[in-house]
BALOBA-1460 file (C-alpha; in Angstrom, 3 decimals):
// residues 262
<rec num="1" residu="m" x="0.000" y="0.000" z="0.000"/>
<rec num="2" residu="p" x="1.226" y="3.554" z="-0.703"/>
<rec num="3" residu="f" x="2.271" y="5.561" z="2.316"/>
<rec num="4" residu="c" x="2.810" y="9.228" z="3.041"/>
<rec num="5" residu="l" x="5.790" y="10.572" z="4.982"/>
<rec num="6" residu="n" x="5.512" y="13.762" z="6.996"/>
<rec num="7" residu="s" x="7.898" y="16.406" z="8.285"/>
<rec num="8" residu="h" x="7.701" y="15.131" z="11.854"/>
<rec num="9" residu="e" x="8.940" y="11.671" z="10.795"/>
<rec num="10" residu="v" x="11.862" y="13.172" z="8.882"/>
<rec num="11" residu="t" x="12.898" y="15.338" z="11.837"/>
<rec num="12" residu="r" x="12.726" y="12.335" z="14.142"/>
<rec num="13" residu="a" x="14.772" y="10.293" z="11.672"/>
<rec num="14" residu="l" x="17.534" y="12.903" z="11.787"/>
<rec num="15" residu="q" x="17.513" y="12.817" z="15.577"/>
<rec num="16" residu="r" x="17.671" y="9.012" z="15.583"/>
<rec num="17" residu="r" x="20.302" y="8.937" z="12.823"/>
<rec num="18" residu="e" x="18.207" y="6.669" z="10.645"/>
<rec num="19" residu="f" x="19.759" y="8.131" z="7.464"/>
<rec num="20" residu="q" x="22.604" y="5.883" z="6.445"/>
<rec num="21" residu="l" x="25.529" y="6.143" z="4.054"/>
<rec num="22" residu="y" x="25.324" y="4.130" z="0.839"/>
<rec num="23" residu="l" x="28.171" y="4.142" z="-1.664"/>
<rec num="24" residu="q" x="28.273" y="3.706" z="-5.438"/>
<rec num="25" residu="p" x="31.672" y="3.052" z="-7.062"/>
<rec num="26" residu="k" x="33.255" y="5.039" z="-9.876"/>
<rec num="27" residu="f" x="35.511" y="2.958" z="-12.087"/>
<rec num="28" residu="d" x="38.190" y="3.090" z="-14.729"/>
<rec num="29" residu="l" x="36.576" y="1.921" z="-17.963"/>
<rec num="30" residu="a" x="39.650" y="0.105" z="-19.281"/>
<rec num="31" residu="s" x="40.890" y="-1.720" z="-16.187"/>
<rec num="32" residu="g" x="37.603" y="-2.000" z="-14.272"/>
<rec num="33" residu="t" x="39.411" y="-0.671" z="-11.186"/>
<rec num="34" residu="v" x="37.351" y="1.299" z="-8.661"/>
<rec num="35" residu="y" x="39.065" y="4.594" z="-7.862"/>
<rec num="36" residu="a" x="36.357" y="6.483" z="-5.947"/>
<rec num="37" residu="v" x="32.822" y="6.224" z="-4.559"/>
<rec num="38" residu="e" x="29.839" y="8.557" z="-4.404"/>
<rec num="39" residu="a" x="28.115" y="8.929" z="-1.039"/>
<rec num="40" residu="l" x="24.339" y="8.616" z="-1.201"/>
<rec num="41" residu="a" x="21.653" y="8.857" z="1.466"/>
<rec num="42" residu="r" x="19.181" y="6.104" z="2.264"/>
<rec num="43" residu="w" x="16.579" y="6.212" z="5.008"/>
<rec num="44" residu="e" x="16.484" y="2.944" z="6.936"/>
<rec num="45" residu="h" x="12.897" y="3.418" z="8.044"/>
<rec num="46" residu="p" x="11.838" y="1.237" z="10.997"/>
<rec num="47" residu="v" x="8.522" y="0.348" z="9.308"/>
<rec num="48" residu="h" x="8.920" y="0.856" z="5.549"/>
<rec num="49" residu="g" x="12.479" y="-0.402" z="5.121"/>
<rec num="50" residu="v" x="15.143" y="1.298" z="3.006"/>
<rec num="51" residu="l" x="13.759" y="4.425" z="1.312"/>
<rec num="52" residu="p" x="15.343" y="6.358" z="-1.600"/>
<rec num="53" residu="p" x="16.169" y="10.101" z="-1.512"/>
<rec num="54" residu="a" x="13.226" y="11.076" z="-3.709"/>
<rec num="55" residu="l" x="10.907" y="10.310" z="-0.782"/>
<rec num="56" residu="f" x="12.666" y="12.445" z="1.829"/>
<rec num="57" residu="i" x="14.914" y="15.064" z="0.206"/>
<rec num="58" residu="p" x="11.963" y="17.350" z="-0.724"/>
<rec num="59" residu="l" x="10.774" y="17.260" z="2.909"/>
<rec num="60" residu="l" x="14.230" y="18.084" z="4.215"/>
<rec num="61" residu="e" x="14.619" y="20.877" z="1.684"/>
<rec num="62" residu="k" x="11.273" y="22.347" z="2.705"/>
<rec num="63" residu="q" x="12.350" y="22.263" z="6.350"/>
<rec num="64" residu="k" x="15.790" y="23.678" z="5.486"/>
<rec num="65" residu="r" x="17.391" y="20.618" z="7.063"/>
<rec num="66" residu="l" x="19.577" y="19.522" z="4.153"/>
<rec num="67" residu="d" x="22.650" y="20.642" z="6.096"/>
<rec num="68" residu="a" x="21.816" y="18.272" z="8.949"/>
<rec num="69" residu="l" x="21.586" y="15.351" z="6.533"/>
<rec num="70" residu="f" x="24.738" y="16.387" z="4.682"/>
<rec num="71" residu="f" x="26.892" y="16.564" z="7.797"/>
<rec num="72" residu="q" x="25.581" y="13.245" z="9.130"/>
<rec num="73" residu="l" x="26.566" y="11.578" z="5.852"/>
<rec num="74" residu="f" x="29.829" y="13.519" z="5.685"/>
<rec num="75" residu="d" x="30.881" y="12.301" z="9.117"/>
<rec num="76" residu="q" x="29.933" y="8.716" z="8.223"/>
<rec num="77" residu="g" x="31.814" y="9.057" z="4.944"/>
<rec num="78" residu="l" x="35.023" y="10.390" z="6.496"/>
<rec num="79" residu="n" x="35.056" y="7.529" z="8.996"/>
<rec num="80" residu="c" x="34.475" y="4.986" z="6.234"/>
<rec num="81" residu="q" x="37.122" y="6.531" z="3.986"/>
<rec num="82" residu="r" x="39.710" y="6.455" z="6.762"/>
<rec num="83" residu="q" x="39.006" y="2.767" z="7.451"/>
<rec num="84" residu="l" x="39.234" y="1.883" z="3.762"/>
<rec num="85" residu="h" x="42.570" y="3.670" z="3.426"/>
<rec num="86" residu="q" x="43.873" y="1.771" z="6.459"/>
<rec num="87" residu="h" x="42.904" y="-1.500" z="4.758"/>
<rec num="88" residu="g" x="44.657" y="-0.659" z="1.506"/>
<rec num="89" residu="f" x="41.813" y="0.909" z="-0.499"/>
<rec num="90" residu="p" x="42.808" y="4.571" z="-1.125"/>
<rec num="91" residu="l" x="39.484" y="5.657" z="-2.594"/>
<rec num="92" residu="g" x="38.268" y="9.182" z="-3.159"/>
<rec num="93" residu="f" x="34.844" y="10.094" z="-1.761"/>
<rec num="94" residu="s" x="32.211" y="12.318" z="-3.391"/>
<rec num="95" residu="f" x="29.321" y="14.006" z="-1.572"/>
<rec num="96" residu="n" x="26.259" y="15.666" z="-3.095"/>
<rec num="97" residu="l" x="25.713" y="19.301" z="-2.217"/>
<rec num="98" residu="h" x="22.678" y="21.442" z="-2.984"/>
<rec num="99" residu="p" x="23.554" y="25.041" z="-3.985"/>
<rec num="100" residu="n" x="21.088" y="26.379" z="-1.416"/>
<rec num="101" residu="q" x="23.330" y="24.991" z="1.307"/>
<rec num="102" residu="m" x="26.093" y="27.302" z="0.181"/>
<rec num="103" residu="m" x="23.960" y="30.391" z="0.710"/>
<rec num="104" residu="d" x="24.715" y="29.958" z="4.413"/>
<rec num="105" residu="r" x="28.082" y="31.632" z="4.911"/>
<rec num="106" residu="t" x="28.887" y="29.339" z="7.845"/>
<rec num="107" residu="f" x="28.712" y="26.193" z="5.713"/>
<rec num="108" residu="a" x="32.326" y="26.272" z="4.543"/>
<rec num="109" residu="e" x="33.529" y="27.037" z="8.070"/>
<rec num="110" residu="r" x="31.650" y="24.058" z="9.514"/>
<rec num="111" residu="l" x="33.038" y="21.866" z="6.767"/>
<rec num="112" residu="q" x="36.534" y="23.097" z="7.502"/>
<rec num="113" residu="q" x="36.169" y="22.174" z="11.174"/>
<rec num="114" residu="r" x="35.418" y="18.588" z="10.214"/>
<rec num="115" residu="l" x="38.279" y="18.455" z="7.733"/>
<rec num="116" residu="q" x="40.706" y="19.546" z="10.450"/>
<rec num="117" residu="r" x="39.829" y="16.362" z="12.359"/>
<rec num="118" residu="h" x="40.248" y="14.245" z="9.215"/>
<rec num="119" residu="p" x="43.737" y="12.734" z="8.723"/>
<rec num="120" residu="l" x="43.439" y="12.300" z="4.938"/>
<rec num="121" residu="a" x="44.023" y="14.930" z="2.271"/>
<rec num="122" residu="a" x="41.095" y="17.193" z="1.411"/>
<rec num="123" residu="s" x="41.941" y="16.593" z="-2.252"/>
<rec num="124" residu="s" x="40.588" y="13.035" z="-1.823"/>
<rec num="125" residu="l" x="37.112" y="14.558" z="-1.317"/>
<rec num="126" residu="t" x="34.802" y="15.884" z="-4.030"/>
<rec num="127" residu="l" x="31.602" y="17.905" z="-3.696"/>
<rec num="128" residu="e" x="29.104" y="17.188" z="-6.482"/>
<rec num="129" residu="i" x="26.745" y="20.051" z="-7.275"/>
<rec num="130" residu="t" x="23.766" y="19.412" z="-9.537"/>
<rec num="131" residu="e" x="23.983" y="21.704" z="-12.534"/>
<rec num="132" residu="c" x="20.239" y="22.229" z="-12.978"/>
<rec num="133" residu="a" x="19.947" y="23.419" z="-9.365"/>
<rec num="134" residu="l" x="22.541" y="26.185" z="-9.691"/>
<rec num="135" residu="p" x="21.079" y="29.713" z="-9.469"/>
<rec num="136" residu="p" x="21.206" y="31.870" z="-12.633"/>
<rec num="137" residu="n" x="23.284" y="34.597" z="-10.917"/>
<rec num="138" residu="p" x="25.566" y="32.633" z="-8.622"/>
<rec num="139" residu="s" x="27.763" y="35.411" z="-7.187"/>
<rec num="140" residu="d" x="27.371" y="34.178" z="-3.611"/>
<rec num="141" residu="v" x="27.855" y="30.601" z="-4.749"/>
<rec num="142" residu="i" x="31.084" y="31.556" z="-6.511"/>
<rec num="143" residu="k" x="32.477" y="32.922" z="-3.234"/>
<rec num="144" residu="q" x="31.534" y="29.780" z="-1.347"/>
<rec num="145" residu="l" x="32.888" y="27.446" z="-4.025"/>
<rec num="146" residu="t" x="36.140" y="29.391" z="-4.118"/>
<rec num="147" residu="h" x="36.381" y="29.047" z="-0.332"/>
<rec num="148" residu="l" x="35.833" y="25.287" z="-0.621"/>
<rec num="149" residu="r" x="38.473" y="25.021" z="-3.348"/>
<rec num="150" residu="l" x="40.938" y="26.871" z="-1.114"/>
<rec num="151" residu="l" x="40.325" y="24.210" z="1.531"/>
<rec num="152" residu="g" x="41.645" y="21.677" z="-0.977"/>
<rec num="153" residu="l" x="38.319" y="20.066" z="-1.918"/>
<rec num="154" residu="r" x="37.504" y="19.079" z="-5.499"/>
<rec num="155" residu="l" x="34.294" y="20.331" z="-7.145"/>
<rec num="156" residu="s" x="32.181" y="18.472" z="-9.674"/>
<rec num="157" residu="m" x="29.289" y="19.649" z="-11.857"/>
<rec num="158" residu="d" x="26.775" y="16.817" z="-11.592"/>
<rec num="159" residu="d" x="24.197" y="15.948" z="-14.274"/>
<rec num="160" residu="y" x="26.044" y="18.079" z="-16.814"/>
<rec num="161" residu="g" x="23.911" y="18.955" z="-19.825"/>
<rec num="162" residu="t" x="20.553" y="18.966" z="-18.041"/>
<rec num="163" residu="g" x="20.536" y="22.717" z="-17.257"/>
<rec num="164" residu="y" x="20.208" y="25.776" z="-19.455"/>
<rec num="165" residu="s" x="23.586" y="27.481" z="-19.170"/>
<rec num="166" residu="s" x="26.169" y="24.759" z="-18.730"/>
<rec num="167" residu="l" x="28.950" y="26.509" z="-20.636"/>
<rec num="168" residu="q" x="28.453" y="29.827" z="-18.856"/>
<rec num="169" residu="r" x="28.624" y="28.107" z="-15.474"/>
<rec num="170" residu="l" x="31.732" y="26.165" z="-16.425"/>
<rec num="171" residu="c" x="33.419" y="29.460" z="-17.250"/>
<rec num="172" residu="r" x="32.351" y="31.190" z="-14.038"/>
<rec num="173" residu="l" x="32.532" y="28.461" z="-11.410"/>
<rec num="174" residu="p" x="35.742" y="26.711" z="-10.257"/>
<rec num="175" residu="f" x="34.924" y="23.102" z="-11.130"/>
<rec num="176" residu="d" x="37.446" y="20.262" z="-11.399"/>
<rec num="177" residu="e" x="35.115" y="17.683" z="-12.915"/>
<rec num="178" residu="i" x="32.108" y="17.227" z="-15.185"/>
<rec num="179" residu="k" x="29.686" y="14.344" z="-14.697"/>
<rec num="180" residu="l" x="27.789" y="13.772" z="-17.924"/>
<rec num="181" residu="a" x="24.199" y="12.717" z="-17.220"/>
<rec num="182" residu="g" x="23.386" y="9.105" z="-18.037"/>
<rec num="183" residu="e" x="20.502" y="10.065" z="-20.311"/>
<rec num="184" residu="f" x="23.066" y="10.981" z="-22.979"/>
<rec num="185" residu="i" x="24.335" y="7.408" z="-23.363"/>
<rec num="186" residu="q" x="21.133" y="5.354" z="-23.195"/>
<rec num="187" residu="d" x="21.187" y="4.632" z="-26.955"/>
<rec num="188" residu="l" x="24.852" y="5.287" z="-27.577"/>
<rec num="189" residu="s" x="25.385" y="2.441" z="-30.050"/>
<rec num="190" residu="e" x="22.623" y="3.614" z="-32.403"/>
<rec num="191" residu="n" x="22.315" y="7.318" z="-31.703"/>
<rec num="192" residu="l" x="24.891" y="9.421" z="-33.567"/>
<rec num="193" residu="q" x="23.795" y="12.565" z="-31.718"/>
<rec num="194" residu="q" x="24.627" y="10.981" z="-28.357"/>
<rec num="195" residu="q" x="28.041" y="9.967" z="-29.655"/>
<rec num="196" residu="v" x="28.672" y="13.545" z="-30.777"/>
<rec num="197" residu="i" x="27.570" y="14.881" z="-27.365"/>
<rec num="198" residu="v" x="29.951" y="12.548" z="-25.537"/>
<rec num="199" residu="d" x="32.797" y="13.351" z="-27.918"/>
<rec num="200" residu="s" x="32.298" y="17.127" z="-27.720"/>
<rec num="201" residu="t" x="31.934" y="17.047" z="-23.925"/>
<rec num="202" residu="l" x="35.163" y="15.064" z="-23.641"/>
<rec num="203" residu="h" x="37.058" y="17.540" z="-25.829"/>
<rec num="204" residu="l" x="35.602" y="20.463" z="-23.880"/>
<rec num="205" residu="a" x="36.655" y="18.905" z="-20.582"/>
<rec num="206" residu="r" x="40.180" y="18.303" z="-21.875"/>
<rec num="207" residu="r" x="40.559" y="21.856" z="-23.182"/>
<rec num="208" residu="l" x="39.359" y="23.249" z="-19.853"/>
<rec num="209" residu="g" x="41.556" y="20.896" z="-17.841"/>
<rec num="210" residu="l" x="38.593" y="19.097" z="-16.276"/>
<rec num="211" residu="q" x="38.020" y="15.437" z="-15.534"/>
<rec num="212" residu="l" x="35.037" y="13.786" z="-17.260"/>
<rec num="213" residu="v" x="32.967" y="11.071" z="-15.592"/>
<rec num="214" residu="v" x="30.059" y="9.509" z="-17.496"/>
<rec num="215" residu="e" x="27.091" y="8.353" z="-15.435"/>
<rec num="216" residu="g" x="24.509" y="5.668" z="-16.088"/>
<rec num="217" residu="i" x="26.758" y="2.979" z="-17.621"/>
<rec num="218" residu="e" x="24.687" y="-0.202" z="-17.571"/>
<rec num="219" residu="t" x="26.013" y="-2.433" z="-20.354"/>
<rec num="220" residu="s" x="29.350" y="-3.744" z="-21.560"/>
<rec num="221" residu="l" x="28.607" y="-2.255" z="-24.984"/>
<rec num="222" residu="q" x="28.250" y="1.238" z="-23.507"/>
<rec num="223" residu="r" x="31.520" y="0.746" z="-21.666"/>
<rec num="224" residu="q" x="33.365" y="-0.281" z="-24.834"/>
<rec num="225" residu="l" x="31.862" y="2.516" z="-26.953"/>
<rec num="226" residu="l" x="32.756" y="5.150" z="-24.359"/>
<rec num="227" residu="l" x="36.289" y="3.819" z="-24.168"/>
<rec num="228" residu="d" x="36.518" y="3.948" z="-27.977"/>
<rec num="229" residu="l" x="35.453" y="7.602" z="-27.803"/>
<rec num="230" residu="g" x="38.243" y="8.303" z="-25.322"/>
<rec num="231" residu="v" x="36.300" y="8.341" z="-22.051"/>
<rec num="232" residu="h" x="38.223" y="6.773" z="-19.176"/>
<rec num="233" residu="q" x="36.042" y="7.123" z="-16.075"/>
<rec num="234" residu="g" x="32.449" y="6.209" z="-15.399"/>
<rec num="235" residu="q" x="29.771" y="5.145" z="-12.961"/>
<rec num="236" residu="g" x="26.708" y="2.939" z="-13.216"/>
<rec num="237" residu="y" x="25.020" y="-0.363" z="-12.514"/>
<rec num="238" residu="l" x="27.426" y="-2.230" z="-14.808"/>
<rec num="239" residu="c" x="30.001" y="-1.862" z="-12.043"/>
<rec num="240" residu="a" x="27.746" y="-1.770" z="-8.980"/>
<rec num="241" residu="r" x="24.553" y="-0.446" z="-7.509"/>
<rec num="242" residu="p" x="24.712" y="1.715" z="-4.372"/>
<rec num="243" residu="m" x="25.524" y="-0.448" z="-1.360"/>
<rec num="244" residu="p" x="25.695" y="0.056" z="2.423"/>
<rec num="245" residu="a" x="29.031" y="1.437" z="3.557"/>
<rec num="246" residu="i" x="29.614" y="-1.637" z="5.714"/>
<rec num="247" residu="t" x="29.393" y="-3.834" z="2.595"/>
<rec num="248" residu="l" x="31.892" y="-1.932" z="0.448"/>
<rec num="249" residu="g" x="35.062" y="-3.240" z="2.086"/>
<rec num="250" residu="y" x="34.053" y="-6.860" z="1.437"/>
<rec num="251" residu="w" x="32.890" y="-6.059" z="-2.105"/>
<rec num="252" residu="l" x="36.228" y="-4.421" z="-2.983"/>
<rec num="253" residu="k" x="38.127" y="-7.624" z="-2.231"/>
<rec num="254" residu="r" x="36.931" y="-9.172" z="-5.478"/>
<rec num="255" residu="p" x="37.237" y="-7.610" z="-8.952"/>
<rec num="256" residu="a" x="34.008" y="-5.883" z="-9.948"/>
<rec num="257" residu="l" x="34.770" y="-5.786" z="-13.662"/>
<rec num="258" residu="a" x="37.320" y="-7.594" z="-15.772"/>
<rec num="259" residu="p" x="39.789" y="-5.380" z="-17.656"/>
<rec num="260" residu="l" x="39.112" y="-4.901" z="-21.351"/>
<rec num="261" residu="p" x="41.725" y="-6.142" z="-23.831"/>
<rec num="262" residu="h" x="44.032" y="-3.493" z="-25.272"/>
């Protein structure tokens, strides 16, 4: 039966720390090696089980509680990353950040306080910011992003190509990475336009000195075609679905994908 969540439940879930860290690997297309993971939120609801972000993020945004969720996941992520590094898995970690969170001038300061207690390099951490959610006149956001870059963090434009002024934002905002939305590779083998989009995005990223990650890779054919186009890094169900943080260490002990022949 369908159910309806309310603001009171979400607030209580934050207090009880029911939001848990799930991780989805990013991988090298040629070798199949996992080099980083993206941190994602899942609500382990005591009645309804594991719930996806679409069911609770709008409620948290309405309550202006996205920061509380972010910092809970950030703390979980830093602890997990440290343990993985200690066990021989030097993975980078990415965290999703809504631009509205950066309108609070204390955000970067609070983030810095946590980084000071973190023994690993800030450059091993990336903040992913959804392109379609960026404001049209992001002067305040530019200041905050610059502050975050000065802390040593990497910045990624998530869901690239889904907004209305991608190129303008790439020129104005200090990104290190582009994540091309998965919708642009769904029919890659048969759709010449999608191949052109991937190729042009890759050349743009190279000319701007940015890293390109392609999302939504689900088939071996997509992997091979992207590699043929010159793409080297990706993410998607072909490698792994999001998994609980506690599972990742065991999962990493076996190869996720076989390397492709040269």
